[in-house]
Every structure is written in structure tokens, then in C-alpha cells.
N, C-alpha and C positions, 0 to 999 in steps of 0.2 A: 119247538121240535127237539127231539133227542136225536143227535146226529153222530154216527160213527165216522170218525175221521182217520183215514190211513195216511200217514206221513205228517202227523201233527207237529213233530219236532223239527221238521225241515225248514229251509229258508222261506219258501212260500207257505208251507203248511202252518207254520207258527203264526203267520199273519192272518191266514184264513180262520184259524181257530179263534184268534182275538176278535175278528170282525163278526163271526157267527155268534160269539158270546155277547158282543156289544149289541147285537140285534135281538137279544133275548133268548137265544137257543142254548141248549145244553150240549156240550161237546164231550163225546166219549172217545178216548184215544185208543187206537189199535196199535199195540207195541209188539215188537218181536220178542221171543223168549230171551231173557237175559238183559234186556234194555234196562237202563236206570229208571229210577222213580220220576214221575212227572213233577216238574218244578211248580206247576200250577195246581197240583193235587186234584186233577180231574179224575173221573172214573176211567179206569184202564182195563182193556181186555187184551188178551194175548193171541196173536195170530201171525202167520208168516205167509207171504205170497207164494211160496213153494209148497205149502201145506194146505190144500183146499179144504180139508175137513175143519181145520182151525178157523178158517175164514167163515165158513157157513155157521159154525157154532157161535161166532161173535155177533151175527146178525139175528138177534132175538126179536120177539114180537114187540118189545117196547121201543125198538129203533125205528124212527120215522124216516130217516134218510141215511144214505151212505155216500161219503165223498172220498174218492180214491185219488190222493195226491202223491202216492208212493212212486219212487223211481222204478221204472220197469226192470225186470230181471235180466233182460237181454235174451231170454228164451221165449220164442213166440208161443209154444205150446203151454209153458208154465203160466204166461200172462193170460192166455185165453182161458185156461182152467181156473185162474184166480177170479176173473170176471164172472165166469159161470157160478163159481162157489159163492160169490158175494151177492149175485142177483137172484139166484134160485130161491132164497127165502123171501124175496120181495115179490115174487110173481103173483099176479092177481090182486095185489093189495093197493096199487096206485101209489106206493111209496117211491121216493126219489132215489136215483143212483146217478152220481155225477162222476165222470171219468176225465182225467186230465191228460191231454195230448200236447200238441205244440205246433207252431206254424211251419216248422221244418218239413212237415209232411207234404207241404205244397211245393217244395222244391223252388227252383228259380222261377220267379213270377213274370219276368218281363216288366214293362213299364208300370202295370198295375194301376190302382190297387185292386187286388182280387178279393172276392168275398167268399162266403161259406158255400156258394154254389159251384165254385171252381173245382176242377178235378185235382186229385192228389198226384204228386210226382215225387215221392219221398227220396231223400238222400240216404246214404247207407246207415247213418247213425240212428235213423228212425224207420228203417226199411219196412218192418212188418206192422208198424203202428196203425196204418189205415185199416188193416184187417181187424184190429182190436176195436177201433172206432166203430166199424160197421157192425161188429158183434154187439157192442153196447147199444147202438141205435136200434138194431133189429129187435132187441129185447123189449122194446116198447110194445111190440105186438102181443106180449105176454103179460100185460098189465103192470109194467114197471114204468115209472116216469123217468125215463133215462135221458141224459144230456151229456154232451161232450164239450169241453172247453179247450180251445187251443190258445194258450197264452203266446204273446210275442216275447221278445227278449226282455226279461224282467230287470228293473232297476229299483233302487231305493233301499233304505236302511243299511247303506254301505256294503251291500252284498251283490251276489249274482255275477254275471259275465262282466258288467262294467268294473267291478272290483279287480277282475283279472286284467283289464286294460290298464288300470292304475299300476298294478304290479309289474306288468310288462314294460310300461314306461320307465319305471325305476330300474328294472333289470337291464334294459337296453340303453338307458340314458337318453331316450327320445320317445315321443308318442309312436306306437308301433301298430301297424295294421297288417292283415294277411290278405293277399289277393290285390284287389284294386281299391284305391281311395274312394272311388265312386260307388262302391257297394253300399247298399242301404239295408238297414235293419228295422223291422217293426218293433216298437218299444211299448212297454206298459209299466207304470209304477206299481210296486208291489201292493200298496194299500188300495189303489183303484182296482187292481185285479182281485183282491180279497172282497171288495164290494160286489164285484161281478159274481163271484162264487155265492155270496149271500143271495143275490137276485135270482140266480139260476136255481138254487135249492128251494127258494120260496115260491117261485112262480113260473119257471120255464115249462112250456108244454112238453109232453112226452116225445121222444125221438128227435130232439133238436140239437143243433150244432152251433157253437158260438165262438167267434174270434175275440180273444181278450187283448185288444190292441188300442192304445191311446193315440200313438203317433204312427201313421202308416209306414213312413219311410224316412228314417234319419240317417244321414250319410255317416259312414264309418270315419271319414275324415273329420267331421265335426265331433264325433264321439271320442276318438283317440286324442284329438287336440285338447278337448276338455279334460280327458283323463290325465294327460301330461301336466296340465296346470294343477290338477288336484294333487299330483305327485310332486309339484314344485319344479317342474321341468318345462322350459320354454322353447326347446328346440323344435324344428319343423318335423312333421310326421314322416316316418320312414317305413318302407316296406320290409316285412319279414318274409324272406323267400319261402314259398309254400313247402318245399321239401324239408327245410329246416324246421318249420312250424310243425309239420307232420311228425318229424322225429321227436320233437319235444313234447307235443300235446297229444299225439296219436292222430293218425290220418282221418278217422271219421269226424273228430271234433274240430280239427284244423280246417277241414273242408266245409264244415258247417259255418265256421266263423267267416269264411270267404264267400258265403252264399248271399246273393243279391235278391232282396224281396221288397215288395210293397203290398201291404195287406190291410184291408179295411176292417175296422171294428164297429162300423155304423149300425149293424143290425141290432146289436145288444142295446145301443142307445135308443133306437127307434121302437123296438118291440118290448124291451124289458124296463125301459126307463133308467138304464145305467148312466150315471153322470160322473165321468172321471173329472177330478178337480185338483190333483196334485201337480207339482211342477214337472216339466218335461225332462227327458234324460240328460240333455246337455246342461241345462240349468242345475239339475241335481248334482252332476259331476263338478260343476264350477263352484256352486254356492251351497250345496245341500249336504247330503249324508256322506259324501266321499271326501270332504275336506278334513 
């Protein structure tokens, strides 16, 4: 398949591009005007999420699927217009469109784990995202093989939020958490998540939603303790007062890091044959890519 990938240069997007190519697909990068040249010398097209016409013109007849891994603009109308612009050329063709959301749309889950049938209760940082998800899924009625993937907290390759935990341990001189130590995060290794994107592009039915989660609920206590060791710090975990974290990180992001969730990724295993096989988040921090 020839796949237009939006966000190919990002943390997750670069891994997804590698895995799509490893599965035999041709990746076409959508780059913003003025972006540097592709290091992999892939075919590049120019477009911007705030310019719907540029997006529509990039989805030519030779494109078999579109994967949107771009960071949302923060403007609900702009993001809705971008989805419409990317999917309009696909209507009636049965070609695939995959949209990337995230588990924060579920809000605090209680004991869990919750699955794809659970209602959304988004926290402010992703407040309008469920409306975009619904728009994407409803487009299946118009002959587009649409899917939404909600990744958990991504780890691996030394990046993502776990890298922030390592930096915070160094900065504070101790493993540092926001909120309660008992808070749990759903985790996914970046390369397992990239495998899920391949599976969804290749064989997910139209109008389907998938949780990209390997470990449903890893305690922040265990994560920050491992991050401290990765930073060479053996002190006990300490709380970072929420008001101070909000001041440093911004309230929406700080509140997201204090969110307690337990989320199941079993549906993708059972229905798509997704087989996560990389090490878990704590092991990755202790002995893997963060050392």
C-alpha cells in the first residue's frame, strides 16, 4: 500500500513509518511548508492542518491509506476541517483513514480496566477530541475504512513521558510524581504501538476503535522509582505539589499526569491478532532505552 503519513517525523510517527515500511508498504510523508528534507528520502508532499485545501490535494488517487499522527492544533474547528479535508478524497473508495487519539479521552476510569465500549469523559487537555473521534468513525458510512487508535502512555526509544520522569528525578534530586503514588497509567511500548498501526491499516474493519495498550495499569510509584534509578538516583519517591507542577508544566498537562486510569487493549489482540512483545515500561526504564 502507498500510505500518506502525517506526523512521520515525530516520536511515534517515525516508529510507525519504519514499521509500515518493514511490512512492505510505501510511506509518503506529509510535511508542513518549510520543513527540512526527509532523512530517509521518502516521497514528500506539502500540507498543513490549518490549510484544508493543501490536505485534500495531498490525498491523490494513488494513495491507498492515510494515517494521521499529527499533534492536534488545539482548535476544534480546524481539526474537524482537517479530518474532512483528508477523508473527502477517500469517500466511496474503501481506502483506509486512521486517526490517532489517546486514552486521556476516557478520564479517570475507576478500578477498570475499561475497554473501547466505555463512555468518554475527557480531561481538559483533550476536551474536544471525542468529537473528532466520532467524526472519523461516522465517515465509515461514506465508504471510507476509518479507524481510531487510542494509545496509552508511550515508552521506548528513550523518549515520551517516561523521559520526562527521568528528567524530573534529576531536577528534583528524587523520583517525582504528581498527585498520588497509587495513580496508574496504561502503557504501551512504541514499537508494539507501531505494530498496531500496521495491523489497523492492513485489516481493521471500517468504523472501529482500538486501544493501543500493552499494560493496563502501571503504578506511577513503580514508574518514577524506575525513572530515578535510570537517572542514577536512589532516593524515595516524592510528591510534587499539584499547584507547583501546574505552574511549571501547565495545568492541563500536569492534571493529565495525575490522572488515574486502567485501560484494556485486549480487543486488538483478539480481533486483529496484535501481539505486543517488547519489555514493559518499568523494565524499559530500569534496563532498556532510558539507561
